[in-house]
All heavy atoms as a GROMACS GRO file, in nm:
protein
  582
    1MET      N    1   0.084  -0.118   0.000
    1MET     CA    2   0.000   0.000   0.000
    1MET      C    3   0.089   0.125   0.000
    1MET      O    4   0.181   0.136   0.079
    1MET     CB    5  -0.091  -0.002   0.122
    1MET     CG    6  -0.176   0.120   0.134
    1MET     SD    7  -0.276   0.118   0.282
    1MET     CE    8  -0.434   0.132   0.208
    2ILE      N    9   0.060   0.216  -0.088
    2ILE     CA   10   0.136   0.340  -0.097
    2ILE      C   11   0.078   0.440   0.002
    2ILE      O   12  -0.043   0.465   0.000
    2ILE     CB   13   0.132   0.398  -0.240
    2ILE    CG1   14   0.194   0.297  -0.337
    2ILE    CG2   15   0.201   0.532  -0.248
    2ILE    CD1   16   0.181   0.335  -0.481
    3PRO      N   17   0.163   0.498   0.089
    3PRO     CA   18   0.110   0.595   0.186
    3PRO      C   19   0.064   0.723   0.117
    3PRO      O   20   0.117   0.763   0.014
    3PRO     CB   21   0.229   0.622   0.278
    3PRO     CG   22   0.349   0.584   0.199
    3PRO     CD   23   0.305   0.477   0.101
    4ASP      N   24  -0.037   0.785   0.175
    4ASP     CA   25  -0.090   0.912   0.125
    4ASP      C   26   0.006   1.023   0.167
    4ASP      O   27   0.028   1.044   0.286
    4ASP     CB   28  -0.228   0.936   0.182
    4ASP     CG   29  -0.293   1.062   0.128
    4ASP    OD1   30  -0.231   1.132   0.045
    4ASP    OD2   31  -0.406   1.090   0.168
    5PRO      N   32   0.067   1.097   0.071
    5PRO     CA   33   0.162   1.203   0.106
    5PRO      C   34   0.097   1.331   0.154
    5PRO      O   35   0.165   1.428   0.182
    5PRO     CB   36   0.239   1.227  -0.024
    5PRO     CG   37   0.139   1.193  -0.130
    5PRO     CD   38   0.054   1.081  -0.072
    6SER      N   39  -0.035   1.333   0.163
    6SER     CA   40  -0.103   1.454   0.210
    6SER      C   41  -0.068   1.480   0.355
    6SER      O   42  -0.037   1.388   0.430
    6SER     CB   43  -0.254   1.436   0.199
    6SER     OG   44  -0.291   1.410   0.066
    7PRO      N   45  -0.075   1.606   0.396
    7PRO     CA   46  -0.048   1.635   0.536
    7PRO      C   47  -0.152   1.567   0.624
    7PRO      O   48  -0.265   1.546   0.582
    7PRO     CB   49  -0.058   1.788   0.545
    7PRO     CG   50  -0.124   1.832   0.421
    7PRO     CD   51  -0.109   1.723   0.320
    8PRO      N   52  -0.112   1.528   0.745
    8PRO     CA   53  -0.206   1.463   0.835
    8PRO      C   54  -0.327   1.552   0.862
    8PRO      O   55  -0.317   1.675   0.856
    8PRO     CB   56  -0.126   1.442   0.964
    8PRO     CG   57   0.015   1.468   0.930
    8PRO     CD   58   0.018   1.548   0.804
    9PRO      N   59  -0.442   1.490   0.893
    9PRO     CA   60  -0.560   1.570   0.925
    9PRO      C   61  -0.530   1.668   1.038
    9PRO      O   62  -0.459   1.636   1.132
    9PRO     CB   63  -0.664   1.466   0.970
    9PRO     CG   64  -0.616   1.337   0.911
    9PRO     CD   65  -0.467   1.347   0.903
   10GLY      N   66  -0.580   1.787   1.024
   10GLY     CA   67  -0.558   1.889   1.126
   10GLY      C   68  -0.431   1.971   1.104
   10GLY      O   69  -0.408   2.067   1.175
   11THR      N   70  -0.348   1.934   1.004
   11THR     CA   71  -0.227   2.010   0.977
   11THR      C   72  -0.268   2.144   0.919
   11THR      O   73  -0.348   2.151   0.826
   11THR     CB   74  -0.136   1.937   0.876
   11THR    OG1   75  -0.098   1.813   0.933
   11THR    CG2   76  -0.014   2.019   0.842
   12GLN      N   77  -0.212   2.249   0.974
   12GLN     CA   78  -0.244   2.386   0.928
   12GLN      C   79  -0.160   2.417   0.805
   12GLN      O   80  -0.038   2.424   0.812
   12GLN     CB   81  -0.213   2.485   1.039
   12GLN     CG   82  -0.244   2.628   1.002
   12GLN     CD   83  -0.381   2.669   1.047
   12GLN    OE1   84  -0.439   2.606   1.132
   12GLN    NE2   85  -0.432   2.775   0.993
   13LEU      N   86  -0.224   2.433   0.690
   13LEU     CA   87  -0.155   2.477   0.570
   13LEU      C   88  -0.159   2.629   0.566
   13LEU      O   89  -0.249   2.691   0.624
   13LEU     CB   90  -0.223   2.421   0.445
   13LEU     CG   91  -0.211   2.271   0.424
   13LEU    CD1   92  -0.292   2.230   0.300
   13LEU    CD2   93  -0.068   2.226   0.408
   14PRO      N   94  -0.062   2.692   0.500
   14PRO     CA   95  -0.066   2.837   0.488
   14PRO      C   96  -0.196   2.882   0.422
   14PRO      O   97  -0.257   2.807   0.347
   14PRO     CB   98   0.054   2.870   0.399
   14PRO     CG   99   0.145   2.753   0.415
   14PRO     CD  100   0.055   2.634   0.437
   15ALA      N  101  -0.234   3.003   0.450
   15ALA     CA  102  -0.358   3.058   0.395
   15ALA      C  103  -0.359   3.044   0.243
   15ALA      O  104  -0.255   3.054   0.179
   15ALA     CB  105  -0.371   3.205   0.434
   16GLN      N  106  -0.474   3.021   0.189
   16GLN     CA  107  -0.487   3.003   0.045
   16GLN      C  108  -0.478   3.140  -0.023
   16GLN      O  109  -0.577   3.200  -0.060
   16GLN     CB  110  -0.619   2.932   0.012
   16GLN     CG  111  -0.625   2.792   0.063
   16GLN     CD  112  -0.519   2.704  -0.001
   16GLN    OE1  113  -0.489   2.717  -0.119
   16GLN    NE2  114  -0.459   2.616   0.075
   17ALA      N  115  -0.359   3.188  -0.033
   17ALA     CA  116  -0.334   3.317  -0.096
   17ALA      C  117  -0.298   3.295  -0.242
   17ALA      O  118  -0.268   3.184  -0.282
   17ALA     CB  119  -0.219   3.387  -0.024
   18PRO      N  120  -0.298   3.399  -0.322
   18PRO     CA  121  -0.255   3.383  -0.460
   18PRO      C  122  -0.115   3.323  -0.467
   18PRO      O  123  -0.035   3.339  -0.376
   18PRO     CB  124  -0.257   3.526  -0.514
   18PRO     CG  125  -0.352   3.599  -0.427
   18PRO     CD  126  -0.341   3.534  -0.292
   19GLY      N  127  -0.087   3.252  -0.574
   19GLY     CA  128   0.040   3.182  -0.591
   19GLY      C  129   0.163   3.268  -0.566
   19GLY      O  130   0.262   3.221  -0.511
   20ASN      N  131   0.157   3.395  -0.605
   20ASN     CA  132   0.274   3.482  -0.586
   20ASN      C  133   0.306   3.500  -0.438
   20ASN      O  134   0.422   3.507  -0.400
   20ASN     CB  135   0.252   3.617  -0.652
   20ASN     CG  136   0.258   3.608  -0.803
   20ASN    OD1  137   0.312   3.514  -0.859
   20ASN    ND2  138   0.199   3.706  -0.868
   21ASP      N  139   0.203   3.508  -0.354
   21ASP     CA  140   0.226   3.521  -0.211
   21ASP      C  141   0.293   3.397  -0.154
   21ASP      O  142   0.383   3.405  -0.072
   21ASP     CB  143   0.096   3.548  -0.137
   21ASP     CG  144   0.039   3.686  -0.167
   21ASP    OD1  145   0.113   3.772  -0.218
   21ASP    OD2  146  -0.080   3.707  -0.140
   22LEU      N  147   0.247   3.279  -0.198
   22LEU     CA  148   0.309   3.155  -0.153
   22LEU      C  149   0.452   3.145  -0.205
   22LEU      O  150   0.541   3.099  -0.133
   22LEU     CB  151   0.227   3.034  -0.198
   22LEU     CG  152   0.094   3.013  -0.125
   22LEU    CD1  153   0.015   2.900  -0.189
   22LEU    CD2  154   0.116   2.987   0.023
   23GLN      N  155   0.475   3.187  -0.327
   23GLN     CA  156   0.611   3.184  -0.381
   23GLN      C  157   0.702   3.278  -0.303
   23GLN      O  158   0.817   3.244  -0.274
   23GLN     CB  159   0.612   3.221  -0.530
   23GLN     CG  160   0.555   3.111  -0.616
   23GLN     CD  161   0.551   3.150  -0.763
   23GLN    OE1  162   0.540   3.268  -0.798
   23GLN    NE2  163   0.559   3.051  -0.849
   24ALA      N  164   0.650   3.395  -0.267
   24ALA     CA  165   0.730   3.490  -0.189
   24ALA      C  166   0.761   3.433  -0.052
   24ALA      O  167   0.874   3.444  -0.002
   24ALA     CB  168   0.657   3.623  -0.177
   25GLU      N  169   0.660   3.371   0.011
   25GLU     CA  170   0.681   3.311   0.143
   25GLU      C  171   0.783   3.198   0.134
   25GLU      O  172   0.872   3.186   0.218
   25GLU     CB  173   0.549   3.258   0.198
   25GLU     CG  174   0.562   3.200   0.337
   25GLU     CD  175   0.430   3.153   0.395
   25GLU    OE1  176   0.324   3.173   0.332
   25GLU    OE2  177   0.434   3.097   0.505
   26TYR      N  178   0.772   3.116   0.030
   26TYR     CA  179   0.866   3.006   0.010
   26TYR      C  180   1.009   3.061  -0.007
   26TYR      O  181   1.103   3.010   0.054
   26TYR     CB  182   0.825   2.925  -0.113
   26TYR     CG  183   0.901   2.796  -0.131
   26TYR    CD1  184   0.860   2.681  -0.065
   26TYR    CD2  185   1.012   2.788  -0.214
   26TYR    CE1  186   0.928   2.562  -0.082
   26TYR    CE2  187   1.080   2.670  -0.231
   26TYR     CZ  188   1.037   2.556  -0.165
   26TYR     OH  189   1.105   2.438  -0.182
   27GLY      N  190   1.022   3.166  -0.086
   27GLY     CA  191   1.154   3.227  -0.107
   27GLY      C  192   1.212   3.282   0.022
   27GLY      O  193   1.331   3.265   0.050
   28HIS      N  194   1.127   3.347   0.102
   28HIS     CA  195   1.172   3.401   0.230
   28HIS      C  196   1.220   3.289   0.322
   28HIS      O  197   1.325   3.300   0.385
   28HIS     CB  198   1.058   3.480   0.295
   28HIS     CG  199   1.086   3.520   0.437
   28HIS    ND1  200   1.174   3.620   0.470
   28HIS    CD2  201   1.038   3.472   0.554
   28HIS    CE1  202   1.180   3.630   0.603
   28HIS    NE2  203   1.098   3.542   0.655
   29LEU      N  204   1.142   3.182   0.329
   29LEU     CA  205   1.180   3.069   0.415
   29LEU      C  206   1.310   3.005   0.367
   29LEU      O  207   1.397   2.969   0.447
   29LEU     CB  208   1.067   2.965   0.420
   29LEU     CG  209   0.938   3.009   0.488
   29LEU    CD1  210   0.827   2.908   0.463
   29LEU    CD2  211   0.960   3.031   0.637
   30ARG      N  212   1.325   2.990   0.236
   30ARG     CA  213   1.448   2.932   0.180
   30ARG      C  214   1.569   3.020   0.212
   30ARG      O  215   1.676   2.971   0.246
   30ARG     CB  216   1.436   2.916   0.029
   30ARG     CG  217   1.338   2.812  -0.013
   30ARG     CD  218   1.391   2.690  -0.072
   30ARG     NE  219   1.524   2.697  -0.126
   30ARG     CZ  220   1.569   2.619  -0.219
   30ARG    NH1  221   1.490   2.530  -0.271
   30ARG    NH2  222   1.692   2.626  -0.262
   31ASP      N  223   1.552   3.152   0.201
   31ASP     CA  224   1.662   3.244   0.233
   31ASP      C  225   1.703   3.231   0.378
   31ASP      O  226   1.823   3.226   0.410
   31ASP     CB  227   1.623   3.389   0.203
   31ASP     CG  228   1.609   3.417   0.054
   31ASP    OD1  229   1.656   3.336  -0.028
   31ASP    OD2  230   1.549   3.521   0.020
   32GLU      N  231   1.603   3.223   0.467
   32GLU     CA  232   1.635   3.208   0.609
   32GLU      C  233   1.704   3.075   0.636
   32GLU      O  234   1.802   3.069   0.711
   32GLU     CB  235   1.509   3.220   0.695
   32GLU     CG  236   1.540   3.215   0.844
   32GLU     CD  237   1.419   3.231   0.934
   32GLU    OE1  238   1.309   3.260   0.884
   32GLU    OE2  239   1.436   3.214   1.055
   33LEU      N  240   1.657   2.970   0.572
   33LEU     CA  241   1.719   2.838   0.589
   33LEU      C  242   1.864   2.841   0.540
   33LEU      O  243   1.954   2.791   0.609
   33LEU     CB  244   1.639   2.732   0.514
   33LEU     CG  245   1.693   2.590   0.520
   33LEU    CD1  246   1.697   2.538   0.663
   33LEU    CD2  247   1.608   2.498   0.432
   34ALA      N  248   1.887   2.900   0.424
   34ALA     CA  249   2.024   2.908   0.371
   34ALA      C  250   2.115   2.985   0.467
   34ALA      O  251   2.230   2.946   0.491
   34ALA     CB  252   2.023   2.974   0.233
   35ARG      N  253   2.062   3.094   0.523
   35ARG     CA  254   2.142   3.173   0.617
   35ARG      C  255   2.176   3.092   0.741
   35ARG      O  256   2.291   3.090   0.786
   35ARG     CB  257   2.065   3.300   0.656
   35ARG     CG  258   2.141   3.392   0.751
   35ARG     CD  259   2.056   3.510   0.796
   35ARG     NE  260   1.930   3.473   0.859
   35ARG     CZ  261   1.919   3.428   0.985
   35ARG    NH1  262   2.025   3.413   1.060
   35ARG    NH2  263   1.800   3.398   1.034
   36LEU      N  264   2.077   3.022   0.795
   36LEU     CA  265   2.100   2.942   0.916
   36LEU      C  266   2.201   2.830   0.891
   36LEU      O  267   2.280   2.797   0.979
   36LEU     CB  268   1.969   2.882   0.967
   36LEU     CG  269   1.871   2.980   1.031
   36LEU    CD1  270   1.740   2.909   1.064
   36LEU    CD2  271   1.931   3.042   1.156
   37LEU      N  272   2.197   2.773   0.771
   37LEU     CA  273   2.288   2.663   0.741
   37LEU      C  274   2.432   2.708   0.725
   37LEU      O  275   2.524   2.627   0.736
   37LEU     CB  276   2.241   2.588   0.616
   37LEU     CG  277   2.112   2.508   0.633
   37LEU    CD1  278   2.065   2.452   0.499
   37LEU    CD2  279   2.129   2.397   0.736
   38THR      N  280   2.454   2.838   0.701
   38THR     CA  281   2.590   2.888   0.687
   38THR      C  282   2.650   2.936   0.819
   38THR      O  283   2.770   2.962   0.826
   38THR     CB  284   2.597   3.004   0.585
   38THR    OG1  285   2.515   3.112   0.631
   38THR    CG2  286   2.553   2.959   0.447
   39GLU      N  287   2.566   2.946   0.922
   39GLU     CA  288   2.616   2.991   1.052
   39GLU      C  289   2.702   2.883   1.116
   39GLU      O  290   2.675   2.764   1.101
   39GLU     CB  291   2.501   3.029   1.144
   39GLU     CG  292   2.428   3.153   1.098
   39GLU     CD  293   2.314   3.194   1.190
   39GLU    OE1  294   2.285   3.121   1.287
   39GLU    OE2  295   2.253   3.297   1.161
   40PRO      N  296   2.808   2.923   1.186
   40PRO     CA  297   2.898   2.825   1.247
   40PRO      C  298   2.830   2.740   1.356
   40PRO      O  299   2.860   2.622   1.370
   40PRO     CB  300   3.011   2.908   1.307
   40PRO     CG  301   2.966   3.049   1.304
   40PRO     CD  302   2.851   3.060   1.208
   41VAL      N  303   2.738   2.799   1.430
   41VAL     CA  304   2.662   2.725   1.532
   41VAL      C  305   2.521   2.709   1.477
   41VAL      O  306   2.451   2.807   1.454
   41VAL     CB  307   2.660   2.799   1.667
   41VAL    CG1  308   2.575   2.726   1.767
   41VAL    CG2  309   2.802   2.820   1.720
   42LYS      N  310   2.483   2.584   1.454
   42LYS     CA  311   2.354   2.556   1.391
   42LYS      C  312   2.241   2.560   1.494
   42LYS      O  313   2.252   2.505   1.602
   42LYS     CB  314   2.354   2.418   1.324
   42LYS     CG  315   2.468   2.395   1.228
   42LYS     CD  316   2.456   2.481   1.106
   42LYS     CE  317   2.560   2.444   1.003
   42LYS     NZ  318   2.654   2.546   0.970
   43ASN      N  319   2.131   2.624   1.455
   43ASN     CA  320   2.009   2.627   1.535
   43ASN      C  321   1.916   2.519   1.477
   43ASN      O  322   1.825   2.547   1.400
   43ASN     CB  323   1.944   2.765   1.528
   43ASN     CG  324   1.818   2.776   1.608
   43ASN    OD1  325   1.764   2.677   1.657
   43ASN    ND2  326   1.767   2.898   1.622
   44PHE      N  327   1.941   2.393   1.517
   44PHE     CA  328   1.870   2.282   1.457
   44PHE      C  329   1.718   2.284   1.481
   44PHE      O  330   1.643   2.248   1.389
   44PHE     CB  331   1.932   2.148   1.498
   44PHE     CG  332   2.066   2.126   1.434
   44PHE    CD1  333   2.181   2.132   1.509
   44PHE    CD2  334   2.076   2.100   1.298
   44PHE    CE1  335   2.305   2.113   1.451
   44PHE    CE2  336   2.199   2.082   1.238
   44PHE     CZ  337   2.315   2.087   1.315
   45PRO      N  338   1.671   2.326   1.597
   45PRO     CA  339   1.524   2.333   1.611
   45PRO      C  340   1.461   2.430   1.509
   45PRO      O  341   1.357   2.400   1.450
   45PRO     CB  342   1.504   2.382   1.754
   45PRO     CG  343   1.627   2.338   1.826
   45PRO     CD  344   1.737   2.349   1.725
   46ARG      N  345   1.523   2.544   1.486
   46ARG     CA  346   1.470   2.640   1.389
   46ARG      C  347   1.483   2.585   1.247
   46ARG      O  348   1.392   2.603   1.165
   46ARG     CB  349   1.542   2.775   1.402
   46ARG     CG  350   1.494   2.880   1.304
   46ARG     CD  351   1.348   2.915   1.324
   46ARG     NE  352   1.305   3.013   1.224
   46ARG     CZ  353   1.184   3.019   1.172
   46ARG    NH1  354   1.090   2.937   1.214
   46ARG    NH2  355   1.154   3.108   1.081
   47ILE      N  356   1.593   2.517   1.218
   47ILE     CA  357   1.612   2.457   1.086
   47ILE      C  358   1.501   2.355   1.059
   47ILE      O  359   1.441   2.354   0.952
   47ILE     CB  360   1.752   2.395   1.073
   47ILE    CG1  361   1.858   2.506   1.067
   47ILE    CG2  362   1.762   2.304   0.950
   47ILE    CD1  363   2.001   2.458   1.080
   48ASP      N  364   1.474   2.269   1.157
   48ASP     CA  365   1.367   2.171   1.142
   48ASP      C  366   1.232   2.239   1.120
   48ASP      O  367   1.152   2.196   1.037
   48ASP     CB  368   1.359   2.081   1.265
   48ASP     CG  369   1.472   1.981   1.272
   48ASP    OD1  370   1.541   1.958   1.169
   48ASP    OD2  371   1.494   1.926   1.382
   49GLU      N  372   1.208   2.344   1.195
   49GLU     CA  373   1.082   2.419   1.181
   49GLU      C  374   1.069   2.478   1.040
   49GLU      O  375   0.962   2.472   0.979
   49GLU     CB  376   1.077   2.529   1.286
   49GLU     CG  377   0.949   2.608   1.288
   49GLU     CD  378   0.952   2.717   1.394
   49GLU    OE1  379   1.009   2.695   1.504
   49GLU    OE2  380   0.898   2.825   1.368
   50LEU      N  381   1.178   2.533   0.988
   50LEU     CA  382   1.175   2.592   0.854
   50LEU      C  383   1.148   2.485   0.748
   50LEU      O  384   1.072   2.509   0.653
   50LEU     CB  385   1.307   2.664   0.823
   50LEU     CG  386   1.325   2.799   0.890
   50LEU    CD1  387   1.467   2.850   0.871
   50LEU    CD2  388   1.224   2.899   0.836
   51VAL      N  389   1.209   2.370   0.763
   51VAL     CA  390   1.186   2.261   0.667
   51VAL      C  391   1.038   2.222   0.668
   51VAL      O  392   0.977   2.203   0.562
   51VAL     CB  393   1.277   2.141   0.698
   51VAL    CG1  394   1.238   2.019   0.615
   51VAL    CG2  395   1.424   2.177   0.672
   52ASP      N  396   0.979   2.212   0.786
   52ASP     CA  397   0.837   2.181   0.796
   52ASP      C  398   0.751   2.290   0.733
   52ASP      O  399   0.654   2.262   0.662
   52ASP     CB  400   0.795   2.161   0.942
   52ASP     CG  401   0.853   2.034   1.003
   52ASP    OD1  402   0.896   1.944   0.927
   52ASP    OD2  403   0.857   2.026   1.127
   53GLN      N  404   0.786   2.416   0.757
   53GLN     CA  405   0.711   2.528   0.698
   53GLN      C  406   0.723   2.526   0.545
   53GLN      O  407   0.625   2.551   0.475
   53GLN     CB  408   0.761   2.661   0.753
   53GLN     CG  409   0.721   2.687   0.894
   53GLN     CD  410   0.778   2.819   0.946
   53GLN    OE1  411   0.890   2.858   0.911
   53GLN    NE2  412   0.701   2.888   1.027
   54LEU      N  413   0.842   2.497   0.495
   54LEU     CA  414   0.861   2.490   0.350
   54LEU      C  415   0.773   2.382   0.289
   54LEU      O  416   0.714   2.403   0.183
   54LEU     CB  417   1.009   2.464   0.317
   54LEU     CG  418   1.100   2.585   0.330
   54LEU    CD1  419   1.246   2.542   0.333
   54LEU    CD2  420   1.076   2.682   0.215
   55GLU      N  421   0.763   2.270   0.356
   55GLU     CA  422   0.678   2.162   0.305
   55GLU      C  423   0.531   2.205   0.301
   55GLU      O  424   0.460   2.180   0.203
   55GLU     CB  425   0.692   2.036   0.390
   55GLU     CG  426   0.605   1.922   0.340
   55GLU     CD  427   0.613   1.798   0.425
   55GLU    OE1  428   0.657   1.806   0.541
   55GLU    OE2  429   0.573   1.692   0.374
   56ARG      N  430   0.485   2.272   0.406
   56ARG     CA  431   0.345   2.317   0.410
   56ARG      C  432   0.317   2.419   0.300
   56ARG      O  433   0.212   2.413   0.235
   56ARG     CB  434   0.311   2.374   0.548
   56ARG     CG  435   0.300   2.266   0.655
   56ARG     CD  436   0.244   2.320   0.785
   56ARG     NE  437   0.328   2.420   0.849
   56ARG     CZ  438   0.425   2.391   0.936
   56ARG    NH1  439   0.450   2.267   0.970
   56ARG    NH2  440   0.496   2.488   0.989
   57VAL      N  441   0.410   2.510   0.276
   57VAL     CA  442   0.391   2.610   0.170
   57VAL      C  443   0.390   2.540   0.034
   57VAL      O  444   0.306   2.570  -0.052
   57VAL     CB  445   0.500   2.718   0.175
   57VAL    CG1  446   0.494   2.808   0.053
   57VAL    CG2  447   0.485   2.802   0.302
   58GLN      N  448   0.480   2.445   0.015
   58GLN     CA  449   0.486   2.372  -0.112
   58GLN      C  450   0.355   2.297  -0.136
   58GLN      O  451   0.299   2.303  -0.246
   58GLN     CB  452   0.602   2.274  -0.111
   58GLN     CG  453   0.608   2.188  -0.236
   58GLN     CD  454   0.700   2.069  -0.221
   58GLN    OE1  455   0.726   2.022  -0.111
   58GLN    NE2  456   0.750   2.022  -0.333
   59LEU      N  457   0.304   2.229  -0.034
   59LEU     CA  458   0.178   2.155  -0.049
   59LEU      C  459   0.061   2.250  -0.076
   59LEU      O  460  -0.028   2.218  -0.157
   59LEU     CB  461   0.153   2.069   0.074
   59LEU     CG  462   0.245   1.948   0.090
   59LEU    CD1  463   0.223   1.882   0.225
   59LEU    CD2  464   0.227   1.849  -0.024
   60ALA      N  465   0.059   2.365  -0.011
   60ALA     CA  466  -0.048   2.463  -0.034
   60ALA      C  467  -0.042   2.515  -0.177
   60ALA      O  468  -0.146   2.530  -0.243
   60ALA     CB  469  -0.037   2.578   0.065
   61PHE      N  470   0.077   2.543  -0.227
   61PHE     CA  471   0.092   2.591  -0.365
   61PHE      C  472   0.044   2.484  -0.463
   61PHE      O  473  -0.030   2.513  -0.557
   61PHE     CB  474   0.239   2.627  -0.391
   61PHE     CG  475   0.262   2.684  -0.528
   61PHE    CD1  476   0.234   2.816  -0.555
   61PHE    CD2  477   0.312   2.605  -0.629
   61PHE    CE1  478   0.254   2.869  -0.681
   61PHE    CE2  479   0.332   2.656  -0.756
   61PHE     CZ  480   0.302   2.789  -0.782
   62LYS      N  481   0.084   2.360  -0.439
   62LYS     CA  482   0.043   2.253  -0.528
   62LYS      C  483  -0.108   2.233  -0.522
   62LYS      O  484  -0.171   2.207  -0.625
   62LYS     CB  485   0.115   2.124  -0.491
   62LYS     CG  486   0.263   2.129  -0.523
   62LYS     CD  487   0.332   2.007  -0.467
   62LYS     CE  488   0.398   1.932  -0.579
   62LYS     NZ  489   0.469   1.814  -0.531
   63GLN      N  490  -0.164   2.244  -0.403
   63GLN     CA  491  -0.308   2.227  -0.387
   63GLN      C  492  -0.385   2.330  -0.469
   63GLN      O  493  -0.488   2.300  -0.527
   63GLN     CB  494  -0.344   2.238  -0.239
   63GLN     CG  495  -0.487   2.204  -0.208
   63GLN     CD  496  -0.514   2.208  -0.059
   63GLN    OE1  497  -0.460   2.292   0.012
   63GLN    NE2  498  -0.595   2.116  -0.010
   64GLN      N  499  -0.332   2.451  -0.476
   64GLN     CA  500  -0.396   2.556  -0.557
   64GLN      C  501  -0.401   2.518  -0.705
   64GLN      O  502  -0.485   2.565  -0.779
   64GLN     CB  503  -0.321   2.688  -0.544
   64GLN     CG  504  -0.343   2.759  -0.414
   64GLN     CD  505  -0.269   2.892  -0.409
   64GLN    OE1  506  -0.180   2.918  -0.490
   64GLN    NE2  507  -0.305   2.974  -0.314
   65HIS      N  508  -0.307   2.432  -0.745
   65HIS     CA  509  -0.298   2.392  -0.885
   65HIS      C  510  -0.352   2.251  -0.908
   65HIS      O  511  -0.325   2.190  -1.011
   65HIS     CB  512  -0.153   2.404  -0.933
   65HIS     CG  513  -0.102   2.544  -0.927
   65HIS    ND1  514  -0.134   2.639  -1.022
   65HIS    CD2  515  -0.027   2.609  -0.836
   65HIS    CE1  516  -0.079   2.754  -0.990
   65HIS    NE2  517  -0.014   2.739  -0.878
   66GLY      N  518  -0.426   2.201  -0.809
   66GLY     CA  519  -0.492   2.072  -0.825
   66GLY      C  520  -0.402   1.952  -0.809
   66GLY      O  521  -0.436   1.842  -0.850
   67ILE      N  522  -0.285   1.970  -0.747
   67ILE     CA  523  -0.192   1.860  -0.726
   67ILE      C  524  -0.198   1.822  -0.579
   67ILE      O  525  -0.187   1.908  -0.491
   67ILE     CB  526  -0.048   1.900  -0.766
   67ILE    CG1  527  -0.044   1.942  -0.912
   67ILE    CG2  528   0.049   1.786  -0.738
   67ILE    CD1  529   0.087   2.006  -0.953
   68LYS      N  530  -0.213   1.693  -0.553
   68LYS     CA  531  -0.223   1.646  -0.415
   68LYS      C  532  -0.096   1.569  -0.381
   68LYS      O  533  -0.061   1.474  -0.450
   68LYS     CB  534  -0.345   1.556  -0.399
   68LYS     CG  535  -0.365   1.503  -0.260
   68LYS     CD  536  -0.489   1.417  -0.252
   68LYS     CE  537  -0.504   1.366  -0.109
   68LYS     NZ  538  -0.621   1.278  -0.098
   69GLY      N  539  -0.028   1.609  -0.275
   69GLY     CA  540   0.091   1.537  -0.230
   69GLY      C  541   0.215   1.570  -0.310
   69GLY      O  542   0.221   1.669  -0.382
   70ASN      N  543   0.316   1.484  -0.297
   70ASN     CA  544   0.446   1.509  -0.359
   70ASN      C  545   0.476   1.417  -0.477
   70ASN      O  546   0.585   1.417  -0.529
   70ASN     CB  547   0.558   1.493  -0.256
   70ASN     CG  548   0.562   1.611  -0.162
   70ASN    OD1  549   0.537   1.724  -0.202
   70ASN    ND2  550   0.591   1.585  -0.036
   71ASN      N  551   0.377   1.336  -0.519
   71ASN     CA  552   0.399   1.246  -0.631
   71ASN      C  553   0.369   1.319  -0.761
   71ASN      O  554   0.254   1.354  -0.787
   71ASN     CB  555   0.309   1.123  -0.616
   71ASN     CG  556   0.334   1.019  -0.722
   71ASN    OD1  557   0.396   1.046  -0.823
   71ASN    ND2  558   0.284   0.899  -0.699
   72PRO      N  559   0.471   1.339  -0.846
   72PRO     CA  560   0.447   1.414  -0.970
   72PRO      C  561   0.359   1.340  -1.070
   72PRO      O  562   0.310   1.398  -1.164
   72PRO     CB  563   0.588   1.434  -1.028
   72PRO     CG  564   0.669   1.324  -0.967
   72PRO     CD  565   0.609   1.297  -0.832
   73ASN      N  566   0.334   1.210  -1.046
   73ASN     CA  567   0.252   1.131  -1.138
   73ASN      C  568   0.104   1.134  -1.100
   73ASN      O  569   0.024   1.069  -1.164
   73ASN     CB  570   0.301   0.986  -1.140
   73ASN     CG  571   0.440   0.979  -1.196
   73ASN    OD1  572   0.473   1.046  -1.293
   73ASN    ND2  573   0.524   0.898  -1.135
   74GLU      N  574   0.069   1.205  -0.996
   74GLU     CA  575  -0.072   1.210  -0.954
   74GLU      C  576  -0.149   1.307  -1.040
   74GLU      O  577  -0.103   1.405  -1.084
   74GLU     CB  578  -0.084   1.252  -0.808
   74GLU     CG  579  -0.033   1.146  -0.716
   74GLU     CD  580  -0.042   1.188  -0.569
   74GLU    OE1  581  -0.068   1.306  -0.541
   74GLU    OE2  582  -0.024   1.101  -0.484
   0.00000   0.00000   0.00000
């Protein structure tokens, strides 16, 4: 059985804003993640949080375009 890649029930996805807003948010999160990864002392809890936020934004963007989950063949 193939697991459903959708976020678990009750997971808060970012607000359903126009795609440009989600793209801007994704870019901002990526920039912050890149900055944190270059610091000599890593803030791993924040890095983990950013990765989770990036996934939620990505899923919300895909949902706006009728794509469910992370499988490109769906």
